C-alpha positions as a Python dict, from the first residue, in 0.01 Angstrom:
ca = {
    (1, 'R'): (0, 0, 0),
    (2, 'S'): (147, 335, -102),
    (3, 'I'): (171, 638, 126),
    (4, 'S'): (-60, 835, -105),
    (5, 'S'): (-337, 580, -51),
    (6, 'L'): (-324, 664, 321),
    (7, 'V'): (-377, 1039, 270),
    (8, 'V'): (-713, 1154, 402),
    (9, 'P'): (-893, 1488, 368),
    (10, 'L'): (-796, 1750, 626),
    (11, 'L'): (-986, 2038, 786),
    (12, 'I'): (-747, 2276, 963),
    (13, 'G'): (-773, 2617, 1122),
    (14, 'T'): (-694, 2848, 1412),
    (15, 'T'): (-854, 3118, 1619),
    (16, 'K'): (-756, 3476, 1538),
    (17, 'D'): (-589, 3557, 1871),
    (18, 'E'): (-456, 3220, 1991),
    (19, 'M'): (-171, 3354, 2205),
    (20, 'L'): (-382, 3596, 2410),
    (21, 'L'): (-482, 3306, 2634),
    (22, 'F'): (-115, 3277, 2732),
    (23, 'T'): (4, 3639, 2712),
    (24, 'M'): (-289, 3836, 2850),
    (25, 'L'): (-187, 3783, 3211),
    (26, 'D'): (188, 3793, 3144),
    (27, 'P'): (327, 4117, 3294),
    (28, 'R'): (597, 4130, 3025),
    (29, 'F'): (330, 4170, 2757),
    (30, 'Q'): (114, 4407, 2960),
    (31, 'S'): (403, 4646, 3026),
    (32, 'M'): (574, 4608, 2688),
    (33, 'D'): (683, 4932, 2521),
    (34, 'E'): (771, 5002, 2158),
    (35, 'N'): (1141, 4931, 2212),
    (36, 'E'): (1071, 4586, 2355),
    (37, 'L'): (820, 4514, 2078),
    (38, 'E'): (1085, 4601, 1820),
    (39, 'R'): (1337, 4377, 1998),
    (40, 'Q'): (1085, 4091, 1994),
    (41, 'A'): (1006, 4152, 1627),
    (42, 'R'): (1377, 4147, 1539),
    (43, 'L'): (1399, 3791, 1674),
    (44, 'R'): (1152, 3682, 1405),
    (45, 'F'): (1198, 3932, 1121),
    (46, 'G'): (1554, 4060, 1163),
    (47, 'A'): (1615, 4388, 981),
    (48, 'R'): (1251, 4392, 869),
    (49, 'A'): (1122, 4425, 1227),
    (50, 'R'): (983, 4778, 1184),
    (51, 'E'): (816, 4682, 858),
    (52, 'A'): (659, 4381, 1030),
    (53, 'I'): (524, 4594, 1315),
    (54, 'A'): (378, 4839, 1062),
    (55, 'V'): (202, 4555, 878),
    (56, 'Y'): (51, 4424, 1201),
    (57, 'R'): (-61, 4775, 1302),
    (58, 'Q'): (-250, 4806, 972),
    (59, 'H'): (-461, 4507, 1079),
    (60, 'R'): (-475, 4594, 1452),
    (61, 'P'): (-456, 4975, 1474),
    (62, 'E'): (-571, 4995, 1838),
    (63, 'A'): (-340, 4721, 1966),
    (64, 'T'): (-85, 4785, 2240),
    (65, 'P'): (278, 4679, 2184),
    (66, 'G'): (211, 4366, 2390),
    (67, 'A'): (-94, 4280, 2180),
    (68, 'I'): (108, 4322, 1859),
    (69, 'A'): (375, 4090, 2002),
    (70, 'S'): (101, 3842, 2093),
    (71, 'A'): (-41, 3859, 1738),
    (72, 'I'): (304, 3789, 1595),
    (73, 'G'): (330, 3492, 1834),
    (74, 'T'): (-12, 3365, 1724),
    (75, 'D'): (97, 3361, 1363),
    (76, 'E'): (437, 3210, 1435),
    (77, 'A'): (302, 2925, 1650),
    (78, 'F'): (-39, 2860, 1495),
    (79, 'R'): (-149, 3032, 1173),
    (80, 'V'): (170, 3014, 969),
    (81, 'P'): (227, 2640, 1035),
    (82, 'A'): (-142, 2565, 961),
    (83, 'R'): (-128, 2761, 636),
    (84, 'R'): (202, 2600, 531),
    (85, 'L'): (56, 2256, 589),
    (86, 'A'): (-257, 2343, 390),
    (87, 'E'): (-54, 2482, 101),
    (88, 'E'): (181, 2185, 85),
    (89, 'R'): (-109, 1941, 93),
    (90, 'A'): (-292, 2137, -177),
    (91, 'R'): (21, 2138, -397),
    (92, 'R'): (32, 1761, -367),
    (93, 'G'): (-335, 1732, -462),
    (94, 'H'): (-458, 1631, -113),
    (95, 'A'): (-804, 1763, -26),
    (96, 'T'): (-767, 2033, 241),
    (97, 'W'): (-999, 2295, 388),
    (98, 'M'): (-903, 2594, 601),
    (99, 'H'): (-1107, 2776, 865),
    (100, 'W'): (-1043, 3080, 1085),
    (101, 'F'): (-1241, 3136, 1405),
    (102, 'T'): (-1264, 3512, 1473),
    (103, 'W'): (-1560, 3546, 1712),
    (104, 'E'): (-1451, 3730, 2028),
    (105, 'T'): (-1564, 3647, 2378),
    (106, 'P'): (-1704, 3940, 2577),
    (107, 'Q'): (-1589, 3781, 2903),
    (108, 'F'): (-1311, 3934, 3115),
    (109, 'G'): (-1378, 4271, 2958),
    (110, 'G'): (-1314, 4130, 2611),
    (111, 'V'): (-936, 4110, 2662),
    (112, 'L'): (-912, 3747, 2544),
    (113, 'R'): (-1072, 3833, 2209),
    (114, 'S'): (-1067, 3515, 1996),
    (115, 'C'): (-813, 3324, 2201),
    (116, 'H'): (-684, 2969, 2203),
    (117, 'A'): (-952, 2706, 2284),
    (118, 'L'): (-1244, 2950, 2252),
    (119, 'D'): (-1363, 2756, 1947),
    (120, 'I'): (-1396, 2424, 2132),
    (121, 'P'): (-1745, 2472, 2283),
    (122, 'F'): (-1864, 2592, 1941),
    (123, 'V'): (-1726, 2305, 1737),
    (124, 'F'): (-1878, 2054, 1980),
    (125, 'H'): (-2193, 2266, 2025),
    (126, 'N'): (-2188, 2226, 2401),
    (127, 'L'): (-2243, 2589, 2499),
    (128, 'D'): (-2492, 2487, 2765),
    (129, 'R'): (-2245, 2274, 2962),
    (130, 'N'): (-2158, 2388, 3314),
    (131, 'G'): (-1890, 2655, 3317),
    (132, 'V'): (-1882, 2725, 2942),
    (133, 'S'): (-2058, 3062, 2973),
    (134, 'A'): (-1777, 3180, 3204),
    (135, 'F'): (-1556, 3161, 2895),
    (136, 'T'): (-1803, 3257, 2621),
    (137, 'G'): (-2062, 3474, 2793),
    (138, 'E'): (-2431, 3410, 2735),
    (139, 'G'): (-2503, 3612, 2421),
    (140, 'A'): (-2764, 3481, 2180),
    (141, 'D'): (-2524, 3505, 1886),
    (142, 'R'): (-2329, 3210, 2027),
    (143, 'H'): (-2591, 2955, 1923),
    (144, 'S'): (-2605, 3041, 1553),
    (145, 'L'): (-2225, 3034, 1540),
    (146, 'A'): (-2220, 2694, 1711),
    (147, 'D'): (-2482, 2573, 1463),
    (148, 'S'): (-2273, 2671, 1160),
    (149, 'F'): (-1933, 2564, 1296),
    (150, 'S'): (-2041, 2228, 1435),
    (151, 'S'): (-2250, 2154, 1124),
    (152, 'A'): (-1950, 2215, 900),
    (153, 'V'): (-1722, 1994, 1106),
    (154, 'S'): (-1990, 1722, 1125),
    (155, 'A'): (-2038, 1736, 747),
    (156, 'F'): (-1662, 1703, 703),
    (157, 'A'): (-1650, 1403, 938),
    (158, 'R'): (-1940, 1232, 759),
    (159, 'H'): (-1872, 1319, 395),
    (160, 'G'): (-1516, 1452, 374),
    (161, 'R'): (-1631, 1805, 277),
    (162, 'P'): (-1727, 2089, 514),
    (163, 'G'): (-1935, 2289, 265),
    (164, 'W'): (-1701, 2546, 109),
    (165, 'D'): (-1428, 2537, -154),
    (166, 'A'): (-1109, 2348, -78),
    (167, 'Y'): (-791, 2541, -5),
    (168, 'T'): (-561, 2610, -298),
    (169, 'P'): (-238, 2817, -311),
    (170, 'E'): (-403, 3032, -579),
    (171, 'R'): (-718, 3134, -385),
    (172, 'R'): (-644, 3035, -24),
    (173, 'T'): (-1017, 3002, 45),
    (174, 'T'): (-1081, 3016, 419),
    (175, 'M'): (-1410, 2994, 606),
    (176, 'R'): (-1424, 3269, 865),
    (177, 'F'): (-1646, 3161, 1154),
    (178, 'D'): (-1801, 3457, 1335),
    (179, 'V'): (-2146, 3605, 1402),
    (180, 'E'): (-2176, 3622, 1023),
    (181, 'S'): (-1967, 3339, 882),
    (182, 'R'): (-1840, 3362, 526),
    (183, 'T'): (-1554, 3251, 307),
    (184, 'I'): (-1260, 3481, 247),
    (185, 'D'): (-994, 3430, -15),
    (186, 'D'): (-649, 3495, 132),
    (187, 'P'): (-733, 3662, 467),
    (188, 'E'): (-477, 3923, 579),
    (189, 'P'): (-258, 3887, 268),
    (190, 'A'): (-1, 4146, 381),
    (191, 'I'): (69, 3943, 694),
    (192, 'R'): (93, 3623, 490),
    (193, 'R'): (342, 3784, 251),
    (194, 'L'): (547, 3911, 544),
    (195, 'W'): (594, 3557, 678),
    (196, 'E'): (657, 3413, 333),
    (197, 'S'): (942, 3657, 270),
}
């Protein structure tokens, strides 16, 4: 049996603000100034650190230096590896779908935004379980989002297709799950190009 006969379809994605779950309470991120942000950015982008910060500020104009550093960390640890995997699979002709969970929790004053693990009660549609509302709040918009996200994942599990176009390096079709879910071709392209270069 060849390796290619073992390849199965893949549905992959991240939340928008994965690292906030880990950095929000870290005093180093809360007190970070522009100089420290630039130092952090140099570790990843070298001489292009200022350019990288400017690109992130275009997408997050109200973000503090610590929040920009957290966004860079989200992409480095989660989004970039997920996208690279999707692109390599697509180049090899392996069916792959990408999603991006961007709904933000109002809890804790909204500081966690769309953090790591926030998508779990939506994908399993268990919003009514004990303790979940402490993480997600109790807003009515949660249920329609859980309906669409869990339905897509269930359809993928049953039929191998979640209900939108497969990911390709040409279009980079991504389902954005939020209050109003929709597909986006190549979300945040300037940030993608920054990491590719």
